[in-house]
DOMAR-24655 format. One record per residue (C-alpha): x, y, z; residue in three letters. Coordinates in steps of 0.25 Angstrom, whole numbers, plus 5000, padded with zeros to 4 digits. Example, Ala and Ser with C-alpha at 12.3 -4.5 7.8 and 13.67 -1.06 7.14 Angstrom:
! DOMAR-24655
504949825031ALA 505549965029SER 
//
This chain:
! DOMAR-24655
546451955214UNK 546351965200UNK 545851835193UNK 546451875180UNK 547551775176UNK 548551775164UNK 549351645160UNK 550851655165UNK 551951575169UNK 552451555183UNK 553951555184UNK 554551455194UNK 555951445199UNK 556151305192UNK 555951385178UNK 554651315176UNK 553351375172UNK 551851355175UNK 550751415167UNK 549851475177UNK 548851595178UNK 549351705185UNK 548851855188UNK 548951955178UNK 549952025186UNK 550851905183UNK 550651905168UNK 550752045164UNK 551752165164UNK 551152305166UNK 551852435165UNK 551852515178UNK 551352645172UNK 550452615160UNK 549852485166UNK 550052415152UNK 550652285149UNK 551952275144UNK 552952185138UNK 554352145145UNK 555652155136UNK 555752115121UNK 556852065111UNK 557052045097UNK 556451915089UNK 556251875075UNK 554951805071UNK 555151695060UNK 553851615057UNK 553551545070UNK 554951555075UNK 555351665085UNK 556851695083UNK 557451765096UNK 558651835090UNK 559651825102UNK 559451675104UNK 559251605091UNK 558751475097UNK 557851525108UNK 556551585103UNK 555051565106UNK 554251485096UNK 552751475093UNK 551951355090UNK 550551375090UNK 550151455102UNK 551351405110UNK 552551495112UNK 553751415116UNK 555051485121UNK 556451425122UNK 556951375136UNK 557951485137UNK 557351585147UNK 556051635155UNK 554951675144UNK 553751755145UNK 552651755134UNK 551851885133UNK 550651935124UNK 551152035114UNK 549852115115UNK 549552115130UNK 550952085136UNK 550351975145UNK 551251865149UNK 550751735145UNK 551851635149UNK 553051655157UNK 554251545160UNK 553751435151UNK 554351385137UNK 552951375131UNK 551751465131UNK 550451445125UNK 549751575121UNK 548551625112UNK 548751675098UNK 549451815099UNK 550751885099UNK 551751865110UNK 553051905117UNK 554051805122UNK 555051855132UNK 556251775138UNK 556451845151UNK 557751765153UNK 558551845143UNK 557551955139UNK 557251905125UNK 555951935119UNK 555051885107UNK 553951975102UNK 552851955092UNK 552651805094UNK 551351765087UNK 550551645091UNK 550151565084UNK 551551585076UNK 551451655062UNK 552451695052UNK 553151835055UNK 552651885041UNK 551251865046UNK 551052005052UNK 549552025049UNK 549952155042UNK 549652155026UNK 549852245015UNK 548952255003UNK 549252374993UNK 549352495002UNK 548552435014UNK 549152375026UNK 548252285034UNK 548352215047UNK 547552115056UNK 546452155066UNK 547352125078UNK 547652265083UNK 547752415081UNK 548752445069UNK 549552565065UNK 550252585052UNK 551452675052UNK 552352725041UNK 553752675043UNK 554252795036UNK 553852905046UNK 553152815057UNK 551852895054UNK 550552815057UNK 549752775044UNK 548552705049UNK 548052655063UNK 546952545066UNK 546052475056UNK 546552355048UNK 547352415037UNK 548052545032UNK 548152595017UNK 549552655016UNK 550452725006UNK 551652645001UNK 552752635012UNK 553252565024UNK 552452545036UNK 552352485050UNK 551152425056UNK 550952425071UNK 549852335078UNK 549652435090UNK 548952335097UNK 550052225098UNK 551252315095UNK 551652225083UNK 552352315072UNK 552452275058UNK 553552355051UNK 554052375036UNK 552652355030UNK 552952405016UNK 551752455007UNK 552152474992UNK 550952464983UNK 550952514969UNK 549552564970UNK 549252694978UNK 548452664991UNK 546952664990UNK 546152695002UNK 544852684995UNK 544452825001UNK 544252944991UNK 544253084995UNK 543353184988UNK 543453324995UNK 543253295010UNK 542453165007UNK 543053025009UNK 542352915002UNK 542552765000UNK 541852654993UNK 541152524997UNK 540452475009UNK 541552475019UNK 541352555032UNK 542252675033UNK 542552765045UNK 543252905044UNK 544052965056UNK 544653095059UNK 546153065059UNK 546453165070UNK 545353125081UNK 544852985075UNK 543453035075UNK 542552965065UNK 542153055054UNK 541352965046UNK 540952815046UNK 540252735035UNK 539752775021UNK 540652795009UNK 541152935012UNK 541453045023UNK 541653195021UNK 542653245031UNK 543353375035UNK 544853395030UNK 545753305038UNK 546353175041UNK 545453045042UNK 545652895045UNK 544752815036UNK 544452675041UNK 543752565033UNK 543052495045UNK 542652385036UNK 544052345031UNK 544852405042UNK 545652495031UNK 545952625037UNK 546552755030UNK 547252845041UNK 547452995039UNK 546653015026UNK 546753165024UNK 545453245019UNK 545753385013UNK 547253355009UNK 548153245003UNK 547553105005UNK 548153025017UNK 549253115022UNK 549653065037UNK 548953155047UNK 550253155055UNK 551553085050UNK 552353145061UNK 552753055072UNK 552953105087UNK 554353135092UNK 555253025098UNK 554953005113UNK 556053085120UNK 557153055131UNK 556752915132UNK 557452855145UNK 557252735155UNK 557352715169UNK 557652575174UNK 556952545188UNK 557352395190UNK 557752265183UNK 556352265178UNK 555852405178UNK 556152525168UNK 555452645163UNK 555652735151UNK 555352875149UNK 555252975137UNK 554853115134UNK 553553145126UNK 553553145110UNK 552953255102UNK 552053255091UNK 551253345081UNK 550053275086UNK 550153205099UNK 550853085105UNK 549852975109UNK 550852895116UNK 552152805116UNK 552452665112UNK 553452595120UNK 554452485115UNK 555352395122UNK 556352315114UNK 555452335101UNK 554252285108UNK 553052385111UNK 552652395125UNK 551752505125UNK 550852575115UNK 550452725115UNK 550952745130UNK 550452875135UNK 551652905144UNK 553152945144UNK 553652825152UNK 553552675152UNK 553852575163UNK 554152425163UNK 554352335175UNK 554552205169UNK 555952215162UNK 557052105163UNK 558252135172UNK 559552185165UNK 558852195151UNK 559052315141UNK 557752355134UNK 557552455123UNK 556352545124UNK 555752625113UNK 554752735114UNK 553952805103UNK 552852905102UNK 551452885095UNK 550653005090UNK 549153025088UNK 549352985073UNK 550052855077UNK 551452905073UNK 552652845080UNK 553852915085UNK 555252875083UNK 555552785096UNK 556652815106UNK 557352705113UNK 557952685126UNK 558652565132UNK 558352515147UNK 559152405154UNK 558552355167UNK 559352325179UNK 559652175184UNK 560252055178UNK 559752005165UNK 560551875165UNK 559651825177UNK 558351875175UNK 557151835184UNK 555851795177UNK 554751905177UNK 554151925191UNK 552751955187UNK 552251955201UNK 553052085205UNK 552452225204UNK 553652315206UNK 553652465203UNK 554852555202UNK 554952615217UNK 555752745214UNK 555052815203UNK 554652965205UNK 553152985208UNK 552253035197UNK 551553175198UNK 550353195190UNK 549753325184UNK 548953345197UNK 550253335205UNK 549853195211UNK 550953095215UNK 550952955211UNK 551952835211UNK 552352725202UNK 552052625214UNK 550652685217UNK 549652575221UNK 548952505210UNK 547552425211UNK 547652275214UNK 546752165212UNK 546952125227UNK 545752145236UNK 545752145251UNK 544452075257UNK 544252165270UNK 543252125281UNK 543052185295UNK 543852105305UNK 543652175319UNK 543152305324UNK 544152355334UNK 543852435347UNK 543952575348UNK 545252655353UNK 545152715367UNK 544752845362UNK 543552785354UNK 544052795341UNK 544552685332UNK 545852625337UNK 547052645328UNK 547352495326UNK 548852495320UNK 549352355322UNK 548952205321UNK 549752085325UNK 549551935328UNK 549951835338UNK 549651695332UNK 548251705327UNK 547951825336UNK 547651955330UNK 548052085338UNK 547852235334UNK 548352355342UNK 547852505341UNK 548852625342UNK 548252725351UNK 547852635363UNK 548752515361UNK 547652415362UNK 547952275357UNK 546752195352UNK 546652055349UNK 545652025337UNK 544951885338UNK 543651835333UNK 543251965327UNK 543452045340UNK 544552135345UNK 544952115359UNK 545852205368UNK 547052125371UNK 548052225377UNK 547952375380UNK 549452415377UNK 549252565378UNK 548652545392UNK 549752445396UNK 550852545391UNK 550252655399UNK 550152565412UNK 551552515411UNK 552252645407UNK 551352755410UNK 551652795395UNK 550552795384UNK 550552765369UNK 550852885362UNK 549852925351UNK 550153065349UNK 550253025334UNK 548952935332UNK 549552875319UNK 550852825325UNK 550752825340UNK 550252715350UNK 550452565347UNK 551052535333UNK 551152385334UNK 551252255342UNK 551952125339UNK 551951985347UNK 553351925349UNK 553451795340UNK 553751725354UNK 552551775360UNK 551951645364UNK 553151625373UNK 553551775377UNK 552251845376UNK 552851975370UNK 552052085363UNK 552752205357UNK 552152345353UNK 552652465346UNK 552052595350UNK 552252745353UNK 552252775368UNK 552452895376UNK 553952925379UNK 554352885393UNK 554752995403UNK 556152935404UNK 556652895390UNK 557952855396UNK 557352735403UNK 556952675390UNK 557652605378UNK 557552695365UNK 558052645352UNK 558152795348UNK 557452915353UNK 557153045346UNK 556553095359UNK 555553185353UNK 554253145357UNK 553553095370UNK 553352955363UNK 554152845359UNK 554052715350UNK 554052605359UNK 554152445357UNK 553452375369UNK 553452235374UNK 552252175381UNK 552152035387UNK 550951945385UNK 550451825393UNK 550351725382UNK 549451635389UNK 548351745392UNK 548751835381UNK 548751955389UNK 549752065389UNK 550452105402UNK 550152255402UNK 551352275411UNK 552352205402UNK 552652335394UNK 554152325390UNK 554752435382UNK 555652375371UNK 556152505365UNK 555752655362UNK 556052745351UNK 555952895352UNK 555252965340UNK 555353105334UNK 553953115330UNK 552553055333UNK 552552985320UNK 553252865315UNK 553652795328UNK 553752645330UNK 552852555321UNK 552452415319UNK 553352305325UNK 553352155321UNK 554052025322UNK 554451945310UNK 553351835309UNK 554151745299UNK 555151705309UNK 555351585319UNK 556051565332UNK 557551555328UNK 557451655316UNK 558251775317UNK 557151875316UNK 556251795325UNK 555751885337UNK 556252015331UNK 555352135331UNK 555352235320UNK 554952375323UNK 554552485313UNK 554852625318UNK 554552755310UNK 555452865308UNK 554752965318UNK 554353055307UNK 553053145307UNK 552153125295UNK 553053175283UNK 554253215290UNK 555553135290UNK 556053165304UNK 557253075306UNK 557052975296UNK 557352825297UNK 558852825295UNK 559352865309UNK 560052775320UNK 558652765328UNK 557452685327UNK 556652785319UNK 556252735305UNK 556752595307UNK 556352455307UNK 556852395320UNK 557152245324UNK 557352195338UNK 557052075347UNK 556052145356UNK 556252045368UNK 556952095380UNK 558452055380UNK 558952065394UNK 558952215398UNK 558752255384UNK 557252275379UNK 557552205366UNK 558752145357UNK 559252185344UNK 559452065334UNK 560852055329UNK 560352045315UNK 559852185314UNK 560552265304UNK 561152375312UNK 561552305324UNK 562952365328UNK 562752485319UNK 562952615327UNK 562152695316UNK 560852615318UNK 560052555329UNK 560252405330UNK 558752385331UNK 558552445317UNK 558152345306UNK 557952445295UNK 557952595293UNK 557452705285UNK 555952695288UNK 554952805290UNK 553652745295UNK 553852595294UNK 552652505299UNK 551852375298UNK 552952275297UNK 552552155288UNK 553352025288UNK 553151925277UNK 553251775280UNK 554751775276UNK 555051885285UNK 555052005275UNK 554652125282UNK 553852235275UNK 553552375282UNK 552652485277UNK 553252625279UNK 552552755276UNK 553352865269UNK 553353015270UNK 552453085259UNK 552752995247UNK 553052845249UNK 552652735258UNK 553452605258UNK 553352455260UNK 554752415264UNK 555352275265UNK 556252285277UNK 557652225277UNK 558752225288UNK 559552355288UNK 558752415277UNK 558652575275UNK 557252615269UNK 557752755267UNK 556852845275UNK 557052965277UNK 557852975264UNK 556952885256UNK 555452875255UNK 555052755247UNK 556052745235UNK 556152895235UNK 557052995240UNK 556453075253UNK 556753225251UNK 556453255266UNK 555253335263UNK 553753305262UNK 552853295250UNK 552353195240UNK 553353185229UNK 554053305234UNK 554653235246UNK 555353125238UNK 556253105226UNK 556752985217UNK 557952915222UNK 559352955219UNK 560052865208UNK 561052815219UNK 560052785229UNK 560352635229UNK 561652675236UNK 560952705248UNK 560352565250UNK 558952615254UNK 557852505254UNK 556552545246UNK 555152505248UNK 554552375242UNK 553252455240UNK 552952605240UNK 551652685242UNK 551752825236UNK 550852935242UNK 549953015232UNK 549453155231UNK 549953285227UNK 551453315226UNK 551953375239UNK 550853315248UNK 551353285262UNK 550853175271UNK 549853115261UNK 549053025271UNK 549552905263UNK 550352795270UNK 550552645269UNK 550152555280UNK 551052425279UNK 550352295279UNK 550652145279UNK 551052035269UNK 549951925266UNK 550651785266UNK 549551695270UNK 549051625257UNK 547851725256UNK 547451795243UNK 548351905248UNK 549551825250UNK 550851895246UNK 550352035247UNK 550852145256UNK 549752245260UNK 549852395265UNK 548852505265UNK 548852665263UNK 548252675277UNK 547952815281UNK 546852855271UNK 546652775259UNK 546752635265UNK 547152585252UNK 547652435253UNK 548852395245UNK 549752275243UNK 551052235236UNK 551452095232UNK 552452045242UNK 553251985230UNK 553352125224UNK 553752185238UNK 554852085238UNK 555252115224UNK 555352265225UNK 556752325224UNK 557052405236UNK 558552445233UNK 559352485221UNK 559352605211UNK 558052685212UNK 557652635198UNK 557752495203UNK 556852505216UNK 555452445214UNK 554252425224UNK 553052325224UNK 551752375218UNK 550652425228UNK 549352365225UNK 548052435230UNK 547052325234UNK 545552325234UNK 544652305246UNK 543452215248UNK 542752235261UNK 541852125268UNK 541152225276UNK 540252135283UNK 541152015285UNK 540251925277UNK 540851845266UNK 539451835259UNK 539451985257UNK 540152045245UNK 541352125250UNK 541452275247UNK 542452335238UNK 543052445247UNK 544252515252UNK 544952515266UNK 544652655268UNK 543152635265UNK 543152515274UNK 543852585285UNK 542952715284UNK 541652635283UNK 541852565296UNK 540952615308UNK 542052645317UNK 542852735306UNK 543352865312UNK 543752955301UNK 545053035303UNK 545653105292UNK 545053005282UNK 546152905287UNK 545852755287UNK 547152705294UNK 547252565290UNK 548252455294UNK 548552315291UNK 548652195301UNK 548952045298UNK 548351935305UNK 548851795310UNK 548551725296UNK 549251845288UNK 547851905285UNK 547752055284UNK 546952155292UNK 546652305290UNK 546252395302UNK 546052545302UNK 546352645313UNK 545052725309UNK 543852625311UNK 544352515321UNK 544152395311UNK 545052285307UNK 544852215294UNK 545252085289UNK 545852065275UNK 545051935273UNK 545751895260UNK 547151905267UNK 546751785276UNK 547451645272UNK 546051585272UNK 545351695265UNK 544851615254UNK 544451485262UNK 542951495263UNK 542751355268UNK 543051395283UNK 542851525290UNK 543851545302UNK 544251635313UNK 543851775317UNK 542951785304UNK 542151665310UNK 542051735323UNK 541351845316UNK 540351755310UNK 539851705323UNK 538651755330UNK 538851815344UNK 538351685350UNK 539251595342UNK 540451685345UNK 540151685360UNK 540151535360UNK 541451525353UNK 542651525362UNK 543551645360UNK 544751565355UNK 543951495344UNK 544651455332UNK 543351475323UNK 542951415310UNK 541651415303UNK 541051355290UNK 540851445278UNK 539351455283UNK 539951525295UNK 539251435306UNK 539451355313UNK 540751395320UNK 541951295324UNK 542751345335UNK 544051275341UNK 544351335355UNK 545851315358UNK 545551345373UNK 544751215375UNK 545051145362UNK 543651135358UNK 543051135344UNK 541651185344UNK 540551215334UNK 539751345337UNK 538451385330UNK 538051525326UNK 537051515338UNK 538151505347UNK 537951355350UNK 539151265351UNK 538651135344UNK 539851055348UNK 541251065353UNK 542350965353UNK 543650955360UNK 544750925350UNK 545450785352UNK 546950745353UNK 548050835348UNK 547050935341UNK 546650985355UNK 547751095353UNK 547751245353UNK 548451245339UNK 547151245332UNK 547451285318UNK 546151275310UNK 544751235310UNK 544151205296UNK 543151125288UNK 543550995281UNK 542950885273UNK 541850975270UNK 541250995284UNK 542150945295UNK 542851035305UNK 544351015305UNK 545151065317UNK 546551075314UNK 547651085325UNK 549151085327UNK 549351005340UNK 550951015340UNK 551350905350UNK 552850925346UNK 553651005337UNK 553850895327UNK 552450835328UNK 551350925324UNK 550050835326UNK 549250935317UNK 547850885320UNK 546550895313UNK 545250865319UNK 543850845312UNK 542450875317UNK 541150855310UNK 540250985312UNK 539450905321UNK 540550905330UNK 540950755327UNK 542450735329UNK 542950665316UNK 544450655321UNK 545850715323UNK 546950695312UNK 548450715316UNK 548850785303UNK 550250845303UNK 550850725309UNK 550550645296UNK 551250755287UNK 552650715283UNK 553650815279UNK 554150785265UNK 555550855268UNK 555750745278UNK 556150845290UNK 555350855303UNK 554050925300UNK 553551015311UNK 552451075302UNK 551551175309UNK 551651115323UNK 552651225328UNK 551651305335UNK 550651295324UNK 551351385314UNK 550651425301UNK 549651315300UNK 548651325289UNK 547551225287UNK 546551215275UNK 545551115271UNK 545451075257UNK 544351035248UNK 543450915251UNK 543850795243UNK 543650645242UNK 544550575252UNK 545550475246UNK 544950375255UNK 543450365251UNK 543050315265UNK 543350455270UNK 542450525260UNK 542750665257UNK 543850745264UNK 544550875264UNK 546050895264UNK 546650985274UNK 547851075270UNK 548851105281UNK 549851215279UNK 550951235289UNK 552451265292UNK 553551165289UNK 554651165299UNK 555851075300UNK 556651045313UNK 557951125315UNK 559151035318UNK 559451025333UNK 558351125337UNK 557251115348UNK 556051065340UNK 555151095352UNK 555351245347UNK 554951315335UNK 556351365333UNK 556751215331UNK 555951215318UNK 556351275304UNK 555151325296UNK 555351265282UNK 554051305275UNK 552651265275UNK 551951125272UNK 550551095267UNK 549950965271UNK 548650905264UNK 547850815273UNK 546650735273UNK 545650795283UNK 545050665287UNK 546250575289UNK 547350685291UNK 548150605281UNK 549250695274UNK 548950705259UNK 550050795256UNK 551150885262UNK 551950985255UNK 553051085260UNK 553251225256UNK 554651275259UNK 554851415265UNK 553351445264UNK 552351475276UNK 551051395277UNK 550251515272UNK 551151525260UNK 551051375258UNK 549551385258UNK 549651495248UNK 550551415239UNK 549851285240UNK 548351315243UNK 547251215247UNK 546651155235UNK 545151195233UNK 544751095222UNK 543850985229UNK 544350885220UNK 545850895225UNK 546350755230UNK 547850785229UNK 548650905234UNK 548651015223UNK 549851095228UNK 551151055221UNK 
//
C-alpha cells in the first residue's frame, strides 16, 4: 500500500467533517486517458480586495482571512489547489491552506470560485507590470505574451518582454492564470538595447546574453558583447535581467513576427455523455503553416489541460444533471492560439439532490469501442492498471501427484468449519489439508465407479471431471456433501432425471449427493445419490462451481439453497446454443438439494421463473457463457466470474431473474455471432436499454491483433476478502491460463458500477494489476522476492510445462484468507497478508507453526493440536481437544508439562491460544452451557506450567441495548480474540496486565422462539469487549449494528500503544 497521504475531509451522514489523512486516490482527480490531474466544474466570480463575490448568491461566498478560507453554510464545499488540482479540504466550513492560489467548489449547487489567493491580496495586484514598452512578471511560472489584435505570440519565457504599442494578454502557462487588456502606449519608441550591423548583433554592458535560433531553439552564441549570425530569426535573452526579445530578424526588417498566423479552429467539436459524472469531448485536427503542438481545454472558462497531444478529452468527476461549456483551441509551434470552438455538455441525473463526491470509486465507461493502434493491436478503456497492492505469497503445501504421475488438476477448494478441503478434476480425489500436510479424505472417482459402473468423463481435460464440492450448512446434523462433475452418460437415460438434455455426447453434467458420518468424518462410498443430470452439446462449458450462501442463518429464505453455475456447452470460440433457451445451459440454478419425498430435490417458490413455461423453475439467472467460481459477500451479494468468447471476460453481480446477455452480448458489447478479436463485437445500439440486459461490474478485454481468435486469455473468478486483513474490501481474480497476472477491484467500485441503462451510462469498476512478493523459503527473516505468479509456478520442482500454461485458481480458507493453486506444479500457496492476523507478530498460529516444528516435535504433538508458538518459534503450546490437555512441547520433542483444563474451560469449543501480560499463556474457550449463558472462559498458565486461574468472562458482559445477549455462544460463531498491549493495571497490586479484546456476534432473542435452537436468535451485529486479563473484569463493551465480528475488528482495531489505559475506539 502506498504511504503517501494528502489532507482531505471525510464526509459523514450527519453532515459533519473530520480532517484526516487519506490516500492520494481519495484526494485527486485524474483523467482516464492522459493520467493528468484535472479540475471539476467552474462558475463565475468577481474578486474585490479580500472579498469574493459569487454572483448568483449575493450573500454566499468564500472569504479569506490570513491562510484560512471560510465558506458559507449553504452546501458541500471542496477546496482545490489551482496549480495541481489536489483536493485539500472537503465538507468543512473552514480550510487552512499554505500560500497559493485555490479553487473553491460548492458541490451542492455546482457554483465554483477560482483565483482565490492566499494570503488575500487586492485584485489589482496581478504581479504584471508595465514600464515604457517593457512588460514584466514575477518569477512564478512560464509566461507567454500574446497580441490581442491577432492572437500571435510575442514572447515566451524569461521575466520581461519589450513590445510595440498595443493591447496584450499575458498568460502564466504554469498556473493557467491570464491577464487581459494590458495596454502599452509609450511616446518613445521601444528600445531593446540590441544593435544590428550587417549580420552582427551587439549589446553594451556586462550582462550575460544568449542568442537562440527561433526555429529550433538551438543556442548560437552565449556571453561576450556581440554575435555574428546567418540571416534568419533569433531569440535574444538577457540571462542577467531576464529580459528577452523574441523573433529578432537578421537580414531584413527588424523584429517582424516569424509566424503571426494562428492555427485553424479545431473542427467538429462534439461530446458524448457516458453517465451522470462521465463525459468525453472529441474534435478534428487543426491546420497550421508550421505545426500544431497541442490543444488547450477549458471548462466554463477554467483551463483543464494545456497543450494536450490528443483529439479527445475525458472527465469522470462531473456533477449529475449539470450543464458545462467546453472550449478547445489549438496551439502552434510559435505559440499562436487559434480561435476556440465551443460545445455544451449536460450530464444525466438530478442536480437538485446531488451526492457528495465519491472519491473512493474508480469507474470507467463500459461500452466504449476498443482502440486499435498503428500495429493493429487492440486495447480497451478498462485495461488493467498497476496498483500499489502486493500479495505476499508463500508455499503452503505440496499436493500428491495424480494417478497418471503428473501434477493433479486442482480446481476447487472448500471449507467445513476450520477444516480445509481441495479436490482434483481427473481423479476426483478430495484431500484435507492440516498441519502443512495433505491427506486423502475421499476418493470420489473410485466411489462413483464402484457405485454406478460409470467413470468421470475427462475427454476435455480443461472442463471435465469434478468441478466443485460443497458441504451442506446443516452438515453437522445431516452429513450431506455435494459435488458437481462431468460423468459418463448412463446406458438408459430414461431412468434418470434430466433438467434438460441435448443428448449429443456420451457425457452429462451431474450434481451428486454423498453422506458423511459426522462422528468419524468418513464418507459412505455407497451413498451416491444423483440429484439431477444435464445433457450437453459439446465437451466444453458443462456444470461448474456450486456454493451455498454462507451469510444465511436457519430461518432465512436463502438458507440451505444451493447455487449451481452451468456453462452454455459451447466449444472454445463458438456460440452453439447460447444461454437464452428454456434449458439448463448458460444459467445459474438455485435449488434445495435435499431429497423431497420421491423427488431428488425441491425448487424454492422464490425462484424468479417458477410457473413460467418459457423457462425452467430451477433457473436463477440466464444469459451466461461460462460462469464459474461463485463468490458470496458477507451480506449475501453474489459475484461470478465468466469467460467470454474472443473479446470480453466478465465479473457479474448476480440478481434473481437477470439476463446477462449471452449469446447476444459479450460484456457490454453486441456479439456478432462470429469469431475474432474486435471483429466479433460491435458497440451497443442506442436503444439497448429497452432489452433489459444486465452488464458486468468489471470487464477484462482480450489483447492482441485484430481478428485473433481464442487468445488464451481468460479470467478465473476469485473471492472477496472481508476479514479485517490489509486486503479487506477487495475482490481478487486472475488471468489464469498463461500470464497468471493477479488482479483486483474494490468491492465499493463493483457495487457502484452501472450495469443497466443507455450504453453511454454503463460503467465498470477499474481493474488493478497487483504485485507479488514471494516468501520462497517460508522464513519471515528472509527478504521476500519480487516476482510473478507465472515465475513462481514455473520455478517449482514439480512444474510440468504444457503449452506454457500456468492454470492458476483461487481458494478461500475458513478465516477468509486466500489461497492460490496451480494445475501445473502441484503446489498450493497461501496469500499470507490476506489472513486476519497477518500483521500480528506477537503470536504465531496454526499450520504455520506446524511447519516450524522439528520432526521430533511434530511427532510428539497430537494430530488435533490447536498450536501456538512465541515469536521465537519455540517452545510450542498445544491444546488437544480429544483429551482436553494443554501441553508445552520443546523443539527436541520433549513434552515439558501438560495440564488438564479445569472447570468449564474443559470444552471442545477452544477459540484461541495466545500470550498476555508479556509472557503468560492464555487459553480461551466458549463453554456454552445454554443458549442464553455463554460462560466464555479464559485460563492463564505460566510458561513453567503453573496454573494461574480461570476467569468467566462473557457472563460479566452486559448488553447496553438491554435485550438478551447471546454473544458468540451459539455454536461458537465468529469469535475473534486479540491480546492488547501490556499496561499498568489500575489496581497496583496486580502489577502489569494485558487487555484482552473479544470480538463476537451479537444476537437477540426472537419472540416466542425456541432459544435452544440457533433459529431462535436474531443476529443484530457484532460486539467488542475489552477485558482485564488478570481479573476477567469487563472494562468496556460496544455494539456494531449490522457488522460481522471481522468487520468490527477492522473498524475498531486493537490499540498498539503500550500507554493505552482506556478504550480508544469511539
